[in-house]
N, C-alpha and C positions, 0 to 999 in steps of 0.2 A: 309529169312535171311536179306532182305532189311530193315525190321523193326528194326533190331539191328543196322544197319548202315544207318540212314536216308539220309545221304549225297549222297548215291548211287542213290537216286531218281532223282538227277540232271543229271545223265548219260542218253544218248539216248539208244535205244535198241541195236544199233550196238556197241556203246561204252561199254555197259554192256557185250556183247559177248566178245569183246576184253579183257575187264577187267578180266573175268573169265579165259580166256586163259593165261593172264599174271601171274596168280597165279600158273600155272603149270611150268614145266621146258622147255617149248617150246620156240624156238627162235622166233624173230619177223617174220623171213622168214617162219618158220613153221606155225605160226599163220595165216599169209597171205595165205599160200597154203590151209590150212584147211577151211578158211572162203571164199575162192575164191575171194580174193581182192588183190590189189598190196601191195608190201612192203611199199611204200610211204603212202598208205592209212592207214595201220596199225600204222606207225610212227605218222601220223597226229592224229589218234584217241588216241594214247598214250599221246601225248602232251596235248590234250583236257582233257583226264582223269586226268592226273597229276594236271593240272590247277584247275579243278573242285573239286578235292579232297585235294587241298592244300598240295601237296607233290611234290618232285623234280625228283624222279626216281623210277625205278622198285624195287630196294632194299627197299626203304621206303614203297612202296605199299605192298610188301611181309611181312614186319614187322607189319604194321598197320592192315592188313587183313588176318593174318595167320590163324585165326579161321573161316574165311568165307567158307561156303560149299554150 
């Protein structure tokens, strides 16, 4: 699916993991728990993801990548 969205190649492997979790209904705390990282680490990765994908928030991410699987 990354071929469909070439900008995802800019994400690190951890950012891609967080990205995939952001597409679910999990909270940031839930994502942190599942990935065994701190909430602040998830928040940090989210900021980097949004910057690299030229979006501002999770809602925009969900709209832009609604077909990502």
